[in-house]
C-alpha positions as CSV (number, residue, x, y, z in Angstrom):
1,X,118.2,110.2,66.8
2,X,119.7,108.3,69.5
3,X,120.7,110.6,72.9
4,X,124.6,109.7,73.9
5,X,123.7,110.6,77.7
6,X,120.8,111.7,80.2
7,X,121.9,115.3,79.4
8,X,122.0,115.5,75.6
9,X,118.0,112.9,75.9
10,X,116.5,116.4,77.7
11,X,118.4,118.2,76.0
12,X,116.3,117.3,72.7
13,X,112.9,116.6,74.5
14,X,112.9,120.8,75.0
15,X,113.3,122.2,71.8
16,X,109.3,121.7,70.7
17,X,108.1,121.3,74.0
18,X,106.1,124.2,74.7
19,X,104.2,123.8,70.9
20,X,103.1,119.8,72.8
21,X,102.2,121.1,75.7
22,X,99.8,123.3,74.0
23,X,98.8,120.7,71.7
24,X,98.3,118.3,74.5
25,X,96.7,119.9,76.5
26,X,99.1,119.3,79.1
27,X,98.5,122.9,80.8
28,X,95.6,121.6,83.1
29,X,98.1,119.5,84.8
30,X,99.3,120.8,88.2
31,X,102.8,123.1,89.0
32,X,104.0,121.8,85.4
33,X,107.4,123.8,84.6
34,X,108.4,124.2,81.0
35,X,111.1,122.0,81.3
36,X,111.9,118.2,80.8
37,X,114.0,118.6,83.8
38,X,113.3,118.2,87.2
39,X,112.0,121.6,89.2
40,X,112.5,120.6,92.6
41,X,110.8,122.1,96.0
42,X,114.2,122.7,98.4
43,X,113.7,121.9,102.5
44,X,116.6,123.4,104.5
45,X,116.9,122.1,108.1
46,X,120.4,123.6,109.1
47,X,122.2,124.6,112.6
48,X,123.8,127.6,112.8
49,X,127.2,127.8,115.3
50,X,128.7,131.2,116.5
51,X,130.4,133.0,119.2
52,X,127.9,133.7,121.0
53,X,129.9,135.5,123.9
54,X,133.3,134.6,125.8
55,X,135.1,136.1,128.9
56,X,138.7,135.7,130.8
57,X,139.4,136.7,134.4
58,X,142.8,136.3,135.2
59,X,143.7,132.8,133.7
60,X,140.2,131.7,133.3
61,X,138.6,132.5,129.7
62,X,134.9,130.9,129.5
63,X,132.5,131.0,127.0
64,X,129.5,130.9,125.0
65,X,127.9,129.5,121.6
66,X,124.6,130.0,120.3
67,X,122.8,127.8,118.1
68,X,120.2,128.9,115.7
69,X,118.2,126.3,113.5
70,X,117.0,127.3,110.0
71,X,114.5,125.9,108.0
72,X,113.3,126.7,104.8
73,X,110.5,129.2,106.3
74,X,113.4,131.2,108.1
75,X,115.8,130.9,104.9
76,X,112.7,132.6,103.1
77,X,112.1,135.3,105.5
78,X,115.2,136.0,105.4
79,X,115.0,136.4,101.7
80,X,111.9,138.7,101.5
81,X,114.2,140.8,103.9
82,X,116.4,141.4,101.5
83,X,114.2,141.9,98.9
84,X,111.7,144.1,100.2
85,X,109.4,141.3,99.6
86,X,106.6,139.9,101.7
87,X,105.7,136.8,100.0
88,X,102.9,135.2,100.5
89,X,102.3,132.1,102.9
90,X,102.2,129.2,100.8
91,X,105.6,130.4,99.2
92,X,108.0,128.0,97.8
93,X,112.0,127.7,97.6
94,X,112.6,125.5,94.5
95,X,115.6,124.5,92.1
96,X,115.9,123.7,88.8
97,X,118.5,120.2,87.3
98,X,120.9,123.6,86.2
99,X,120.6,124.5,89.7
100,X,118.9,127.7,89.4
101,X,117.5,128.7,92.6
102,X,114.0,130.7,92.2
103,X,110.5,131.6,94.6
104,X,107.4,129.6,93.2
105,X,103.6,129.9,94.2
106,X,101.4,126.9,96.1
107,X,101.3,126.2,92.2
108,X,105.0,125.9,91.8
109,X,105.0,129.4,89.3
110,X,107.4,131.5,89.3
111,X,107.6,134.8,90.9
112,X,111.1,135.4,91.0
113,X,114.9,133.8,90.9
114,X,117.0,134.4,94.3
115,X,120.2,132.8,92.6
116,X,122.1,136.0,93.9
117,X,120.7,135.0,97.1
118,X,120.9,131.2,97.7
119,X,123.2,128.8,95.1
120,X,122.6,125.7,95.1
121,X,125.1,123.9,92.6
122,X,124.5,119.8,92.1
123,X,127.5,118.8,89.9
124,X,125.8,115.7,88.1
125,X,128.7,115.6,86.0
126,X,130.4,113.6,88.3
127,X,127.6,111.5,89.3
128,X,127.8,107.8,90.1
129,X,124.9,105.5,88.5
130,X,122.8,102.6,89.8
131,X,120.1,101.2,88.1
132,X,118.9,101.3,84.7
133,X,118.3,104.4,82.1
134,X,116.5,104.1,78.5
135,X,118.3,106.1,76.1
136,X,116.2,106.0,73.7
137,X,113.2,107.0,75.4
138,X,114.2,108.2,78.4
139,X,112.4,106.0,81.3
140,X,114.4,105.7,83.9
141,X,114.8,103.9,87.6
142,X,118.1,105.0,89.1
143,X,119.9,106.4,91.6
144,X,123.1,108.8,91.5
145,X,125.1,110.0,94.3
146,X,127.0,113.3,93.1
147,X,128.7,116.6,94.9
148,X,126.7,119.1,95.9
149,X,127.2,122.8,97.2
150,X,124.4,125.1,99.2
151,X,126.2,128.5,99.3
152,X,124.2,131.6,101.4
153,X,125.3,135.3,99.9
154,X,122.7,137.2,102.2
155,X,123.4,140.5,104.3
156,X,123.4,138.3,108.1
157,X,124.9,135.1,106.7
158,X,127.1,134.3,104.5
159,X,128.5,130.8,103.8
160,X,129.1,127.3,101.6
161,X,127.9,124.0,102.5
162,X,129.1,120.5,101.1
163,X,127.4,117.1,100.9
164,X,127.0,113.9,98.7
165,X,123.4,114.2,97.7
166,X,121.9,110.8,96.8
167,X,118.9,111.7,94.2
168,X,116.3,108.5,93.6
169,X,115.2,108.7,89.8
170,X,111.5,107.6,88.6
171,X,110.8,108.4,84.3
172,X,108.0,106.8,83.1
173,X,107.8,106.2,79.3
174,X,105.7,108.0,77.6
175,X,102.4,107.2,76.7
176,X,100.9,107.1,74.2
177,X,100.4,110.7,73.9
178,X,103.8,110.7,74.4
179,X,103.3,112.1,77.8
180,X,106.1,111.1,81.2
181,X,105.9,111.5,84.3
182,X,109.2,113.0,86.0
183,X,109.9,112.2,90.3
184,X,113.3,113.1,92.2
185,X,114.0,113.2,95.7
186,X,117.5,114.4,96.2
187,X,118.7,114.5,99.9
188,X,122.0,115.6,101.4
189,X,124.1,115.9,104.8
190,X,125.8,119.6,104.4
191,X,128.4,121.2,106.5
192,X,130.0,124.3,105.7
193,X,131.2,127.5,107.5
194,X,131.0,131.7,106.6
195,X,129.8,134.1,108.3
196,X,127.0,134.8,111.0
197,X,126.5,138.2,112.4
198,X,129.5,139.4,111.3
199,X,131.4,136.7,112.8
200,X,132.7,133.3,112.0
201,X,130.2,131.1,112.0
202,X,129.9,127.5,111.5
203,X,126.9,125.1,109.5
204,X,125.8,121.2,109.3
205,X,122.2,119.7,108.5
206,X,120.9,118.5,106.3
207,X,118.9,119.8,102.8
208,X,116.2,117.8,100.4
209,X,115.3,118.5,96.6
210,X,111.8,116.4,95.6
211,X,109.6,117.4,92.6
212,X,107.3,115.7,90.2
213,X,106.6,117.1,86.0
214,X,105.4,116.3,83.4
215,X,106.8,116.7,80.4
216,X,106.0,115.2,76.3
217,X,108.6,113.6,74.4
């Protein structure tokens, strides 16, 4: 059956994927996902601005803005404290094609779903496509543009950041064993506002999603 779009193509591929992985010995490949989509490492580099101090004296008012830089390692530390779990060195934050955020070990194995604390929404239904997608075999060489949202729901850090993601995706045609490789990288400047330690805060920075999966057609 010929799929009508990329999403339907991936849905069809998922149906018998587990059985085929065992049959082909594909579990020998590193960081394998059981999805036909792409699980990607989440990297953040965000500046967080908050009102650190204010004072007034007569007609003079003064203040100081605090700036805290939040990277992926620091975000994992905040998640670890909220969950009451110490993550091992090499632990990663990852995001599925569907936007599920999870903690994984260095090999990409899922340890914990943390979507209650961090959410990434990829609005690919509204994407703009540049490049080529073969709907018959899934081969793809494309760049797409779509809205994305990053949300923090931590005790000391809450906020929603938005941007336009640019994804470069390369999917090979299936080889003689039906194996194809999916590589993708999404980058976006993001900004927004929220609450930092109980007070008003603003955010600006970048996020990056990068992944490589193998699947069987």
